C-alpha positions as CSV (number, residue, x, y, z in Angstrom):
1,M,14.8,101.6,-32.9
2,S,11.1,102.8,-32.4
3,L,9.1,104.6,-35.3
4,S,9.1,107.0,-32.9
5,R,12.3,107.8,-32.1
6,K,13.1,107.5,-36.1
7,F,10.3,110.2,-36.4
8,A,12.3,112.0,-33.7
9,F,15.6,111.4,-35.3
10,L,14.5,112.9,-39.0
11,L,13.1,115.7,-37.1
12,A,15.9,116.5,-35.3
13,I,18.5,116.0,-39.1
14,S,15.6,118.2,-40.9
15,L,15.8,120.7,-38.1
16,T,20.0,120.8,-37.8
17,A,19.7,120.7,-41.5
18,A,17.5,123.8,-41.2
19,V,19.5,125.5,-38.4
20,A,22.6,124.6,-40.7
21,A,21.3,126.1,-43.8
22,T,20.2,129.4,-41.7
23,L,23.6,129.4,-40.3
24,F,25.3,128.9,-43.8
25,V,23.3,131.8,-45.6
26,L,24.5,134.1,-42.5
27,Y,28.3,133.2,-43.1
28,E,27.6,133.7,-46.6
29,V,26.0,136.8,-45.9
30,R,28.6,137.9,-43.4
31,S,31.5,137.2,-45.9
32,E,30.5,139.7,-48.7
33,A,29.6,141.9,-46.1
34,E,33.5,141.6,-45.0
35,R,34.4,141.2,-48.4
36,Q,32.0,144.7,-49.8
37,A,33.6,146.3,-46.5
38,T,37.2,146.0,-48.0
39,V,35.8,147.0,-51.6
40,A,34.2,150.0,-49.5
41,Q,37.4,150.9,-47.7
42,E,39.3,151.1,-51.1
43,G,37.1,153.5,-52.4
44,R,37.7,155.6,-49.2
45,I,41.2,155.7,-49.2
46,N,41.4,156.6,-52.9
47,T,39.2,159.3,-52.0
48,F,41.0,160.5,-49.5
49,W,44.5,160.6,-51.6
50,Q,42.4,163.0,-54.2
51,L,41.6,165.4,-51.3
52,L,45.2,165.2,-50.1
53,R,46.3,165.5,-53.7
54,S,44.8,168.2,-53.9
55,K,46.6,170.3,-51.5
56,G,50.0,169.3,-52.8
57,D,51.7,166.9,-54.8
58,V,54.8,166.9,-52.7
59,F,55.5,165.0,-49.9
60,A,57.6,166.2,-46.9
61,V,59.1,166.1,-43.2
62,I,60.0,170.1,-42.4
63,D,60.5,171.2,-38.8
64,G,58.5,168.5,-37.7
65,K,55.9,169.0,-39.6
66,L,53.9,166.4,-42.9
67,M,53.5,169.3,-45.4
68,V,51.7,168.4,-48.1
69,G,53.0,170.7,-50.9
70,S,52.5,174.3,-48.3
71,Y,50.0,172.3,-46.7
72,V,50.7,171.3,-43.0
73,A,48.7,168.3,-42.0
74,N,49.4,168.1,-38.3
75,G,46.5,169.3,-36.1
76,N,44.8,169.9,-39.1
77,F,41.6,167.9,-39.4
78,E,40.3,169.1,-42.4
79,L,40.7,165.8,-44.8
80,P,39.7,163.1,-42.7
81,D,36.9,164.9,-41.3
82,L,36.0,165.2,-44.7
83,V,36.1,162.0,-45.4
84,Q,34.1,161.0,-42.5
85,K,31.7,163.5,-43.6
86,L,31.3,162.0,-47.4
87,F,31.6,157.6,-46.2
88,G,31.5,157.6,-42.3
89,G,34.2,155.6,-40.4
90,T,37.4,157.0,-39.7
91,A,40.7,158.5,-41.5
92,T,43.8,159.5,-40.3
93,I,46.9,160.8,-41.6
94,F,50.5,159.9,-39.8
95,M,53.6,161.1,-39.5
96,G,55.9,158.4,-39.2
97,D,54.1,156.4,-37.2
98,T,52.2,159.0,-34.9
99,R,48.4,160.1,-35.7
100,V,48.6,163.8,-36.7
101,S,45.3,164.4,-38.0
102,T,42.3,161.6,-37.3
103,N,39.3,161.7,-36.4
104,V,39.5,158.1,-34.6
105,L,38.4,159.1,-30.5
106,K,40.2,157.8,-27.0
107,E,37.3,156.5,-24.3
108,D,37.8,159.9,-23.4
109,G,36.1,160.9,-26.5
110,S,38.9,163.4,-27.6
111,R,41.3,162.6,-31.0
112,A,43.4,159.8,-30.8
113,V,46.3,162.1,-31.7
114,G,50.2,161.3,-30.8
115,T,48.7,157.3,-30.8
116,R,51.0,155.2,-32.8
117,L,50.7,152.5,-36.0
118,T,50.9,149.0,-34.0
119,G,50.4,145.7,-35.4
120,K,49.9,144.0,-38.9
121,A,49.5,147.7,-40.5
122,Y,53.0,148.7,-39.2
123,D,55.0,145.7,-40.6
124,A,53.4,146.4,-44.0
125,I,54.2,149.7,-44.2
126,F,57.6,150.2,-42.5
127,R,58.6,147.1,-42.9
128,E,57.7,145.9,-46.3
129,G,57.0,148.9,-47.8
130,R,53.7,148.1,-48.9
131,S,50.4,148.9,-48.4
132,Y,48.0,146.8,-46.2
133,R,43.9,145.8,-46.2
134,G,42.2,144.2,-44.1
135,E,40.9,143.7,-40.3
136,T,42.7,145.5,-37.2
137,T,42.3,146.5,-34.0
138,I,42.3,150.2,-32.6
139,L,42.6,151.1,-29.4
140,D,41.2,147.7,-28.5
141,I,38.5,148.2,-30.9
142,P,38.4,146.2,-34.3
143,Y,38.2,148.0,-37.2
144,F,38.0,147.3,-41.6
145,T,41.1,148.9,-42.8
146,A,43.0,150.4,-45.5
147,Y,46.7,151.9,-45.5
148,D,48.9,153.5,-48.2
149,P,52.4,154.7,-47.1
150,I,52.8,158.2,-47.7
151,K,56.9,158.9,-49.7
152,N,58.4,161.6,-50.3
153,A,60.6,162.4,-53.3
154,K,63.1,160.0,-52.6
155,G,60.7,157.0,-51.8
156,E,61.0,157.0,-48.5
157,V,58.2,156.8,-46.0
158,I,57.7,159.9,-44.0
159,G,53.6,158.6,-43.3
160,V,50.7,156.6,-43.6
161,L,47.2,157.6,-44.9
162,Y,44.8,155.4,-43.5
163,V,40.7,154.9,-43.7
164,G,38.4,152.7,-41.4
165,T,35.6,151.5,-39.8
166,K,34.4,149.9,-37.3
167,R,33.3,146.8,-37.1
168,S,30.8,146.9,-34.8
169,E,29.1,150.0,-36.7
170,F,29.8,148.2,-40.1
171,F,27.7,144.5,-38.8
172,S,24.9,146.5,-36.6
173,A,22.7,146.4,-39.5
174,Y,23.8,142.6,-40.6
175,D,23.5,141.3,-36.5
176,L,20.4,143.1,-36.6
177,L,19.0,140.8,-40.1
178,S,21.2,137.9,-38.5
179,R,19.0,138.0,-35.0
180,K,15.4,138.4,-37.2
181,L,16.3,135.7,-39.6
182,I,17.6,133.4,-36.7
183,A,14.2,134.6,-34.8
184,V,12.0,133.5,-37.9
185,A,13.9,130.8,-38.3
186,L,13.5,129.7,-34.4
187,I,10.1,130.1,-34.6
188,N,9.6,128.2,-38.4
189,V,11.9,125.1,-37.0
190,S,9.1,125.8,-33.8
191,I,5.8,125.1,-35.6
192,F,7.4,122.7,-37.9
193,T,8.2,120.7,-34.6
194,L,4.8,121.0,-32.9
195,L,3.1,120.1,-36.2
196,A,4.9,116.7,-37.0
197,V,5.2,115.9,-33.7
198,Y,1.3,116.4,-33.3
199,L,1.3,114.6,-36.8
200,V,3.8,112.1,-36.1
201,R,2.3,110.8,-33.1
202,R,-1.6,111.1,-34.9
203,S,-0.1,108.7,-37.4
204,L,1.7,106.5,-34.4
205,R,-1.1,106.0,-32.5
206,T,-3.0,104.2,-34.9
207,L,0.4,102.4,-35.6
208,N,1.0,101.9,-32.3
209,R,-2.5,100.4,-32.1
210,L,-1.7,98.5,-35.1
211,T,1.8,97.1,-33.3
212,S,-0.5,95.9,-30.6
213,A,-2.9,94.0,-32.7
214,V,0.2,92.4,-34.9
215,R,1.2,91.8,-31.0
216,S,-1.8,90.3,-30.1
217,V,-2.4,88.3,-32.9
218,A,1.0,87.3,-32.7
219,E,-0.1,86.0,-29.6
220,G,-2.7,83.8,-30.5
221,D,-5.8,86.2,-30.4
222,L,-7.3,87.0,-34.1
223,D,-9.9,88.2,-33.1
224,V,-8.7,92.0,-32.7
225,Q,-9.7,95.1,-34.7
226,V,-8.1,98.6,-35.1
227,P,-10.0,101.8,-34.5
228,V,-10.0,103.8,-38.1
229,E,-9.8,107.2,-37.4
230,S,-7.8,109.0,-40.7
231,R,-8.3,107.9,-44.7
232,D,-4.9,108.0,-45.5
233,E,-2.3,105.9,-45.7
234,I,-2.1,104.8,-42.5
235,G,-6.1,104.7,-42.0
236,V,-5.9,102.8,-45.1
237,L,-3.6,100.1,-43.6
238,A,-5.7,99.8,-40.6
239,E,-8.8,99.2,-42.2
240,S,-6.8,96.6,-44.6
241,F,-5.3,95.1,-41.3
242,N,-9.4,94.5,-40.0
243,T,-10.1,93.4,-43.0
244,M,-7.6,90.7,-43.2
245,T,-7.9,89.7,-39.3
246,S,-11.8,89.0,-40.0
247,V,-11.0,87.2,-43.0
248,V,-8.3,85.2,-41.1
249,F,-9.9,84.2,-38.2
250,K,-12.6,83.1,-40.2
251,G,-10.1,80.5,-42.4
252,M,-8.6,80.0,-39.1
253,Q,-11.9,79.0,-37.5
254,E,-12.6,77.4,-40.3
255,E,-9.2,75.6,-41.0
256,I,-9.2,74.9,-36.5
257,A,-12.5,73.1,-36.4
258,K,-11.0,70.6,-39.8
259,T,-8.2,70.7,-38.2
260,N,-9.8,69.1,-34.9
261,R,-12.3,66.9,-36.9
262,M,-9.5,64.9,-38.5
263,V,-7.1,64.6,-35.1
264,A,-10.4,63.2,-33.4
265,N,-10.7,60.7,-36.6
266,I,-6.6,60.1,-36.2
267,K,-6.9,59.7,-32.9
268,E,-10.1,57.6,-33.1
269,T,-9.1,55.5,-35.6
270,I,-5.5,55.1,-34.2
271,Q,-7.6,53.7,-31.0
272,Q,-8.9,51.1,-33.0
273,L,-6.4,50.3,-34.8
274,S,-4.3,49.4,-31.4
275,T,-7.3,47.6,-30.5
276,S,-7.9,45.6,-33.3
277,A,-4.8,44.8,-33.4
278,N,-4.3,43.9,-30.5
279,E,-7.3,41.1,-31.1
280,I,-5.8,39.7,-33.9
281,M,-2.6,39.3,-32.8
282,A,-4.0,37.3,-29.8
283,I,-6.1,35.2,-31.9
284,S,-2.5,34.9,-34.1
285,A,-0.7,33.5,-31.2
286,Q,-3.5,31.3,-30.8
287,Q,-3.9,30.2,-34.0
288,S,-0.2,30.0,-34.1
289,A,-0.2,28.0,-31.1
290,G,-2.7,25.4,-32.1
291,A,-0.6,25.1,-35.4
292,T,2.1,24.3,-33.6
293,Q,-0.1,21.7,-31.5
294,Q,-1.6,20.5,-34.8
295,A,2.0,20.0,-35.9
296,T,3.4,18.3,-33.2
297,A,0.3,15.9,-32.9
298,V,0.3,15.6,-36.5
299,Q,4.2,14.6,-36.5
300,E,3.2,11.9,-33.9
301,A,0.2,10.8,-36.0
302,M,3.0,10.7,-39.0
303,T,5.4,8.6,-36.7
304,T,2.6,6.3,-35.7
305,A,1.5,5.3,-39.4
306,E,5.0,4.9,-40.4
307,E,5.3,2.5,-37.9
308,M,1.6,1.0,-38.3
309,A,2.9,0.4,-41.9
310,V,6.0,-1.1,-41.0
311,T,4.2,-3.6,-38.9
312,A,1.4,-4.1,-41.0
313,R,4.5,-5.2,-43.5
314,Q,5.8,-7.4,-41.0
315,V,2.4,-9.0,-40.3
316,A,1.8,-9.2,-43.9
317,Q,5.3,-11.2,-44.5
318,N,4.2,-13.3,-41.7
319,A,0.7,-13.8,-43.9
320,V,2.6,-15.1,-46.3
321,Q,4.7,-17.4,-44.0
322,V,1.6,-19.2,-42.5
323,E,0.1,-19.8,-45.7
324,T,3.3,-21.0,-47.4
325,Q,2.9,-23.2,-43.9
326,A,-0.1,-24.0,-44.4
327,E,0.0,-25.0,-47.9
328,R,2.6,-27.7,-46.6
329,A,0.3,-29.0,-43.8
330,N,-2.3,-29.2,-46.2
331,A,-0.4,-31.2,-48.8
332,A,1.3,-33.3,-45.7
333,G,-2.5,-34.1,-44.3
334,S,-3.4,-35.3,-47.6
335,H,-0.4,-37.9,-47.8
336,G,-1.8,-38.6,-44.1
337,G,-4.8,-39.2,-45.5
338,T,-3.2,-41.5,-48.0
339,A,-1.4,-42.9,-45.7
340,V,-5.1,-43.7,-43.5
341,A,-6.7,-45.3,-46.4
342,N,-4.1,-47.3,-47.5
343,A,-3.6,-48.6,-43.4
344,L,-7.6,-48.5,-43.8
345,S,-7.1,-51.1,-46.7
346,G,-4.2,-53.0,-45.1
347,M,-6.5,-53.8,-42.2
348,G,-9.1,-54.7,-44.7
349,E,-6.5,-57.4,-46.0
350,L,-5.2,-57.7,-42.3
351,R,-8.8,-59.6,-41.7
352,S,-8.2,-62.0,-44.5
353,Q,-4.6,-62.4,-44.4
354,M,-3.0,-62.5,-40.7
355,L,0.3,-63.2,-42.2
356,A,0.7,-59.7,-43.0
357,V,-0.4,-58.2,-40.2
358,A,3.3,-58.0,-39.0
359,E,4.3,-56.1,-42.6
360,A,1.4,-53.8,-41.8
361,M,1.8,-53.3,-38.9
362,L,5.5,-52.3,-39.1
363,Q,4.4,-50.1,-42.6
364,L,1.6,-48.6,-39.8
365,G,4.5,-48.2,-37.5
366,E,6.4,-46.2,-39.9
367,N,3.4,-44.3,-41.2
368,S,3.2,-43.4,-37.5
369,Q,6.4,-42.2,-37.3
370,K,5.5,-40.2,-40.5
371,I,2.5,-38.6,-38.9
372,G,4.1,-37.7,-36.0
373,G,6.8,-36.0,-38.2
374,I,3.3,-34.3,-39.5
375,V,1.6,-33.9,-36.1
376,D,5.3,-31.9,-35.1
377,I,4.8,-29.2,-38.2
378,I,1.3,-29.4,-37.6
379,D,1.8,-28.2,-33.8
380,E,4.9,-26.0,-34.7
381,I,2.4,-23.9,-37.3
382,S,-0.7,-23.6,-34.6
383,D,2.4,-22.3,-31.9
384,Q,3.6,-20.0,-34.6
385,T,-0.2,-18.6,-35.4
386,N,-1.4,-18.0,-32.2
387,L,2.0,-16.3,-32.0
388,L,1.0,-14.2,-35.3
389,A,-2.9,-13.9,-33.8
390,L,-1.5,-12.6,-30.3
391,N,0.4,-9.8,-32.8
392,A,-2.2,-9.3,-35.4
393,T,-4.3,-8.7,-32.0
394,I,-2.1,-6.3,-30.9
395,E,-1.8,-4.9,-34.1
396,A,-5.3,-4.3,-35.0
397,A,-5.9,-2.6,-31.2
398,G,-3.5,0.0,-32.1
399,A,-5.2,0.4,-35.6
400,G,-8.4,1.5,-34.0
401,E,-11.2,1.2,-36.2
402,A,-9.1,-0.3,-39.1
403,G,-7.9,-3.1,-36.9
404,K,-11.0,-4.3,-36.0
405,R,-11.6,-6.4,-38.4
406,F,-8.1,-7.5,-38.3
407,A,-8.9,-8.3,-34.6
408,V,-11.8,-10.3,-35.7
409,V,-9.6,-12.4,-38.1
410,A,-7.0,-12.3,-35.6
411,N,-9.2,-14.2,-33.0
412,E,-10.5,-16.6,-35.4
413,V,-6.8,-17.7,-36.3
414,K,-6.5,-17.5,-32.4
415,R,-9.2,-20.0,-32.0
416,L,-8.4,-22.4,-35.3
417,S,-4.9,-22.5,-33.7
418,Q,-5.8,-23.4,-30.4
419,R,-7.9,-26.5,-31.7
420,T,-5.5,-27.0,-34.2
421,A,-2.7,-27.7,-31.2
422,E,-5.8,-29.4,-29.3
423,A,-6.2,-31.9,-32.6
424,T,-2.5,-32.4,-33.2
425,G,-2.0,-33.4,-29.5
426,Q,-5.1,-35.3,-29.9
427,I,-3.2,-36.9,-33.1
428,K,0.2,-37.3,-31.1
429,S,-1.3,-39.5,-28.6
430,L,-3.0,-41.5,-31.2
431,I,0.2,-42.0,-32.7
432,E,1.4,-43.1,-29.2
433,A,-1.2,-45.0,-29.0
434,I,-0.6,-46.6,-32.7
435,Q,2.8,-47.3,-31.8
436,K,2.4,-49.1,-28.7
437,A,-0.4,-50.6,-30.4
438,T,1.4,-52.1,-33.1
439,N,4.6,-52.6,-31.6
440,A,2.3,-55.2,-29.2
441,T,1.0,-56.2,-32.1
442,I,3.9,-57.2,-33.4
443,M,4.9,-59.0,-29.6
444,L,1.2,-60.4,-29.5
445,T,0.7,-61.5,-33.1
446,E,-1.4,-63.9,-30.6
447,N,-3.9,-61.0,-30.3
448,G,-4.0,-59.9,-33.6
449,T,-7.7,-60.1,-34.6
450,K,-8.0,-57.8,-31.8
451,G,-5.2,-55.7,-32.4
452,V,-6.6,-55.6,-35.7
453,D,-9.7,-54.5,-34.5
454,A,-8.2,-51.9,-32.2
455,A,-6.4,-50.6,-35.0
456,N,-8.9,-50.4,-36.8
457,I,-10.7,-48.4,-34.9
458,L,-7.6,-45.9,-34.3
459,V,-6.9,-45.7,-38.5
460,T,-10.4,-44.9,-38.4
461,R,-10.1,-42.2,-35.8
462,V,-6.8,-41.4,-37.4
463,A,-8.8,-40.5,-40.5
464,E,-11.4,-39.0,-38.9
465,A,-8.9,-36.6,-37.1
466,L,-6.9,-36.0,-40.4
467,Q,-10.4,-34.9,-41.8
468,E,-10.9,-32.6,-39.4
469,I,-6.6,-31.5,-39.7
470,L,-7.2,-31.1,-43.1
471,Q,-10.1,-28.9,-42.7
472,L,-8.7,-27.1,-40.2
473,I,-5.3,-26.3,-41.7
474,Q,-7.2,-25.5,-44.8
475,E,-9.5,-22.9,-42.7
476,T,-6.0,-21.6,-42.0
477,N,-4.9,-21.4,-45.3
478,A,-7.7,-19.9,-46.1
479,A,-7.1,-17.4,-42.8
480,A,-3.7,-16.6,-43.8
481,K,-4.8,-15.4,-47.4
482,E,-7.7,-13.4,-45.9
483,I,-5.1,-11.8,-43.3
484,N,-2.4,-11.4,-46.4
485,F,-5.3,-9.5,-48.8
486,S,-6.1,-7.3,-45.8
487,T,-2.4,-6.6,-44.3
488,Q,-1.8,-5.9,-48.3
489,Q,-4.6,-3.2,-47.7
490,Q,-4.0,-2.2,-44.7
491,T,-0.1,-1.5,-45.0
492,S,-1.4,0.2,-48.8
493,A,-3.8,2.3,-46.8
494,S,-0.9,3.2,-44.0
495,E,1.3,4.4,-46.3
496,E,-1.5,6.5,-47.7
497,M,-2.3,8.0,-44.5
498,A,1.1,8.7,-43.6
499,S,1.6,10.5,-46.9
500,T,-1.7,12.2,-46.2
501,I,-0.2,13.1,-42.8
502,V,3.1,14.4,-44.4
503,E,0.8,16.8,-45.9
504,V,-1.1,17.7,-43.3
505,R,2.1,18.2,-41.5
506,D,3.2,20.5,-44.5
507,V,0.1,22.8,-44.0
508,A,0.5,22.9,-40.3
509,T,4.3,23.5,-40.8
510,Q,2.9,26.6,-43.1
511,V,-0.2,27.6,-41.0
512,A,2.4,27.6,-38.7
513,S,4.3,30.0,-40.0
514,G,1.8,32.2,-41.7
515,A,0.5,32.6,-38.1
516,Q,4.3,33.5,-37.0
517,E,4.2,35.7,-40.4
518,T,0.7,37.2,-39.3
519,T,2.0,37.8,-35.5
520,Q,5.0,39.9,-36.8
521,A,2.7,42.2,-39.5
522,I,0.2,43.0,-36.8
523,A,3.3,43.6,-34.2
524,E,4.5,45.9,-37.0
525,L,1.3,47.5,-37.6
526,T,1.0,47.7,-33.9
527,G,4.3,50.0,-33.6
528,L,3.1,51.5,-36.7
529,A,-0.2,52.7,-34.7
530,E,2.5,53.3,-31.3
531,R,4.8,55.0,-33.3
532,L,1.6,57.2,-34.9
533,K,0.6,57.8,-31.9
534,D,3.5,58.6,-30.6
535,L,3.4,61.3,-33.7
536,M,0.1,63.1,-32.9
537,E,1.2,63.1,-29.1
538,D,4.2,64.7,-29.9
539,E,2.3,67.3,-32.5
540,L,0.0,67.6,-29.9
541,Q,2.5,68.7,-27.4
542,T,4.4,71.2,-29.5
543,K,1.4,72.8,-30.4
544,G,0.8,72.9,-27.0
545,K,3.9,74.3,-26.1
546,A,3.6,77.2,-28.2
547,K,-0.2,77.7,-27.1
548,A,1.0,78.1,-23.7
549,L,3.5,80.7,-23.9
550,A,0.9,82.5,-26.6
551,G,-1.6,81.8,-23.5
552,A,1.0,83.3,-20.6
553,R,2.1,86.5,-22.7
554,L,-1.3,87.3,-23.6
555,M,-2.5,86.8,-19.8
556,S,0.5,89.1,-18.9
557,R,-0.4,91.9,-21.2
558,I,-4.2,91.7,-19.8
559,L,-3.3,92.4,-16.6
560,H,-0.2,94.5,-17.1
561,Q,-3.4,96.7,-19.1
562,A,-5.4,96.4,-15.7
563,L,-2.4,98.1,-13.9
564,T,-1.8,101.3,-16.4
565,S,-5.7,101.5,-16.4
566,G,-5.5,101.7,-13.1
567,A,-8.1,99.2,-12.9
568,L,-6.2,97.6,-10.2
569,T,-3.4,98.2,-8.6
570,E,-0.1,96.0,-8.0
571,A,-1.4,95.3,-4.5
572,D,-4.5,94.1,-5.8
573,L,-3.2,92.3,-8.3
574,F,-1.3,90.4,-5.9
575,D,-3.8,89.7,-3.0
576,E,-3.0,86.8,-1.1
577,N,-6.3,87.2,1.0
578,Y,-8.5,84.5,0.2
579,I,-12.4,84.9,1.6
580,P,-14.4,81.7,1.3
581,I,-17.3,82.1,-0.6
582,P,-20.2,80.7,2.2
583,G,-22.1,77.5,0.9
584,T,-20.0,76.2,-1.4
585,D,-18.9,72.8,-1.9
586,P,-16.0,72.3,-3.1
587,Q,-15.3,75.3,-1.4
588,K,-14.3,78.1,-3.5
589,F,-12.8,82.1,-2.6
590,T,-13.0,85.5,-4.2
591,T,-10.3,88.3,-4.3
592,R,-9.8,91.6,-4.9
593,F,-8.6,90.6,-8.6
594,D,-11.4,88.6,-9.4
595,A,-14.7,90.7,-10.6
596,Y,-11.4,92.2,-13.2
597,C,-10.7,89.2,-14.5
598,D,-14.2,87.9,-15.0
599,A,-14.7,90.7,-17.0
600,H,-11.4,90.6,-18.8
601,I,-10.4,86.8,-20.2
602,T,-12.9,84.4,-19.5
603,A,-13.3,85.4,-23.6
604,K,-9.9,84.9,-24.0
605,Q,-9.8,82.1,-22.2
606,D,-12.4,80.4,-24.4
607,D,-10.7,81.0,-27.7
608,F,-8.0,78.3,-27.0
609,L,-11.5,75.4,-26.5
610,N,-11.7,75.8,-30.2
611,D,-9.6,73.1,-30.2
612,V,-11.5,70.0,-29.3
613,Q,-8.7,68.6,-27.5
614,V,-8.7,71.3,-25.4
615,A,-10.0,70.4,-22.1
616,F,-9.3,73.4,-20.3
617,A,-7.6,76.9,-20.2
618,V,-7.0,78.7,-17.2
619,L,-4.9,81.8,-15.8
620,I,-3.8,80.7,-12.1
621,D,-1.6,82.5,-9.4
622,R,1.0,81.5,-7.4
623,H,-0.6,79.4,-4.9
624,G,-2.6,77.5,-7.6
625,Y,-5.6,79.7,-7.0
626,L,-8.0,79.9,-9.9
627,P,-10.1,83.1,-10.4
628,T,-12.5,82.6,-13.3
629,H,-12.4,79.3,-15.3
630,N,-13.9,78.6,-19.0
631,S,-17.3,79.2,-19.9
632,R,-18.0,76.1,-19.5
633,Y,-16.8,75.0,-16.4
634,T,-19.2,78.3,-14.9
635,Q,-22.1,77.1,-15.4
636,P,-24.6,77.6,-12.4
637,L,-24.1,75.7,-8.8
638,T,-27.1,73.5,-8.0
639,G,-26.1,72.0,-4.6
640,D,-25.4,68.0,-6.7
641,Y,-21.6,68.1,-5.8
642,D,-21.5,65.4,-8.4
643,R,-22.7,68.1,-11.3
644,D,-20.7,70.9,-9.0
645,L,-17.6,69.5,-9.4
646,K,-17.6,69.2,-12.9
647,G,-20.0,71.9,-14.3
648,N,-18.7,74.8,-12.1
649,R,-14.8,74.7,-11.2
650,T,-14.2,78.4,-11.2
651,K,-12.2,80.2,-8.0
652,R,-11.4,77.1,-6.6
653,M,-7.8,76.8,-5.3
654,F,-6.0,73.9,-6.6
655,D,-3.5,73.2,-4.8
656,D,-2.6,70.1,-5.6
657,K,0.9,68.5,-6.9
658,V,0.1,69.3,-10.4
659,G,-1.6,72.7,-9.3
660,L,1.1,73.6,-7.7
661,A,3.7,73.0,-9.7
662,A,2.0,74.5,-12.5
663,A,1.2,77.5,-10.4
664,R,5.2,78.0,-8.9
665,N,6.6,77.2,-12.2
666,E,9.2,79.9,-13.8
667,E,10.7,77.7,-16.2
668,E,9.8,78.9,-19.7
669,L,7.4,75.2,-19.7
670,L,6.5,72.3,-17.4
671,V,4.5,69.3,-19.2
672,Q,3.2,67.3,-16.8
673,V,0.4,63.8,-16.6
674,Y,-2.5,63.0,-14.4
675,N,-5.8,62.2,-13.9
676,R,-8.0,64.7,-13.2
677,D,-11.3,64.6,-10.5
678,T,-13.3,64.4,-13.0
679,G,-12.0,61.0,-14.6
680,E,-10.0,62.4,-18.2
681,R,-6.4,61.6,-18.0
682,I,-4.9,64.9,-18.7
683,W,-1.4,66.5,-20.6
684,D,-0.6,69.5,-18.5
685,I,1.4,72.3,-20.3
686,S,1.9,75.8,-18.1
687,A,3.7,78.9,-18.6
688,P,4.9,81.5,-16.2
689,V,2.8,84.7,-15.9
690,Y,4.8,87.5,-15.1
691,I,3.7,91.2,-13.9
692,N,6.5,93.7,-14.4
693,G,9.3,91.6,-14.0
694,R,7.6,90.1,-10.5
695,H,6.5,86.0,-11.1
696,W,2.0,86.3,-10.6
697,G,1.4,82.7,-11.2
698,G,1.2,80.5,-14.5
699,F,-0.9,79.9,-17.3
700,R,-2.2,76.5,-18.1
701,I,-3.6,74.9,-20.8
702,G,-4.9,71.0,-20.7
703,Y,-5.8,68.0,-23.3
704,T,-6.9,65.5,-23.7
705,M,-4.8,62.3,-24.0
C-alpha cells in the first residue's frame, strides 16, 4: 500500500472516529434527555395528583360520571389545562379507559374526548394494576408519558390519570443542537480534511521525489538530487539523501576507477600468464622430447659401451693367449737355434769325419722333423695372430678415436703375422729340402761332400731364418703384451665410460621426468589461468546483466516521462519513418524521437562507460535503429570513411544478425558474442525496453573480451 493511501486510510479512520465520537455524544445527550423527560413526567403527574386531590379525596363513578368528591371530571378541562399551563405538554383524566377530560387534540384540532386508551399503558393499568412510565403512541403521535390508575374506595381501577409531552416538542431543542453539532463537525472535518490533504500532498510530493530518486539510484543513476522545499523532517531527509548520493556517487566513481584498473591489470596479467605458460609449455615439450631422445641415445651408447667392454675383454683374453703362444714359440725358436748351431758344428765335424755323416744326417732329419713341427706351430700362431689382428682392426674401427692406436698395433700385428707366415712357409720349404737332402745324403753317401756343403749352406740359411723367426716372435710377443696392456686400458676405459653413460642416462631420465612434471605443472598453470579467465568472464557477465537490466529500466522511465510530460506522443515514440540523412556513409537516419533522445539519454548512456571494460551502452528500437550513441562515438563527421566508421556511429541502422536479435528480444536478457566492424571482439548483453506494456526495443551494453 502506498504512503498516500496509508495517509488517506488514517485520515478516514480519524474522521470516522470523530464522527463516531460526535454521534456517541449526541446519543448520550439524547439518552439523558429521555431520562430527563421521564423524570419530568413524574413531577408533572405528581402535581396533577395534588390538583386532583384538592377537589376531593374519594374517587367514584356515579351515574356514568367520574366524581372526585363532589367534583365532576367529565367534560371539565380545568385541571388538564392547568397542568398544561404549568408544565406544557398534555394531561388527561380517564373514566375507565375513556378520556373524559383532556387537552390531547385530534387531527381536526378538537379535544380527544371519548377516545380510548390502548397499548402498553392499557396493559399495565387494567391487566397488571400498576403505573406505567415510558414512551407510547397517542393518536399515532409518539409521547413521553406517565399513567397512574385511579382507584375507588374498594381499590378498584375506575380510571386513569395521565400526563405527557410530544416527543417532537421535547426533542426540538435537541434536534436543533444536533443539527448544529453535525454542521460544525462537518465543517471541522472538511477543514481538517482539506488541511490534511494539503499537508500530506505537500509532504508526499517530496517523498515521491525521494522515491523516484531512490528508484533511479537502484537502477544505477547515482548522480541524482531532490529539491529541498521545507525544513521539516522530510526536508532534512531530502537534504540528507542529496548528501548521501553525492558522497556515494563520488565514492562509487573512485571505487569503479579502482576496480577498472584492477580488472584491467588482472586481465592483462591473465593474458601474459596464458601467453608465457603456452611458451614455457612449448619449450618444456621440446626439452621433454630432447631429454627422451637423449635418454634413448644414452641407452644405445651404454649398450654399445657394454658391448665394447665385452669385446675388449675378449681381445685381452686373446692377447694373453697370443702372448703365451709367442713365449712358447720363442722357446721353440731358441731350441731351434741350438739345433742349428749343433747342425753347423756337425757339418764342421762332417768335413773331418765323413763317417759320421750318416749319423749326423739322421740327427739332422730328426731335427728337421722337429723344426717342421715348430714351423707348424709358428704357422698356426701366425694364422691366429692374423685373425686376432683382423678382429682388433674391426673393434678398433668401432671404438672410434680410442681405437686408433689399437688399430695401428693391430695392423702391425697383422703385418708381422703375414711375414711370419711367409717365413714359416720358407722354413717349411727348407726343411723339406733338408729332409730330401738328408735322404739323398743317406742314399748317396758318395755325394757327401757336396751334400755337406749344400747342407751347410742350408743350415746357415735355416739359422738365419730361425734368427728372423725369433726376432719376429719377440716382436709378436712385445706386440701381444702391448695389445694386452692396451686392451686392459680399453676395458677399464669402456667400463668407466659405461658407468658414466649410466649416470648420464639417469640424469637424462631425471631431466625427462622433470620436463614431464614441468609440462604438467605448466598445464595446471594454464588451466588455472583459463579458470581465472572464466571466473573473470562470469563476473563480467553477471555485472553486465545487472547493468543491462538497470539500463533498460532507466531508458523505459525516460521514454515514459516523454509521454507523461507531453514532449512526445506515443506515435512519435513508435515512429518507423526513418528519413535518410543526405551525404552520410555509412548511411544515417532521423526520426521524430531523435532530438528528445539526444537531449535526455546521452549523458545517462555515457555513465555506463565509466567502466573501462564497457565499449558502448546504447538504446535501440525494435528495428535496430540507434537514435543516440555515446559521446565518444558522436564525433563530428570528417568525410573519411574509416574515421567516421569508428568516431561517429550515431543514428545508424544496426540491422545485422546480432543487432536485430538484441532489438527484437523480449526475454529478460540476451547474451551474444561477435566481432565488431571496428575490429574488437564484443560480449553483447541486452535487455528489452517497454513503453506502457508495448515492446519498444532494447538496451545494449557491450564489453570488450
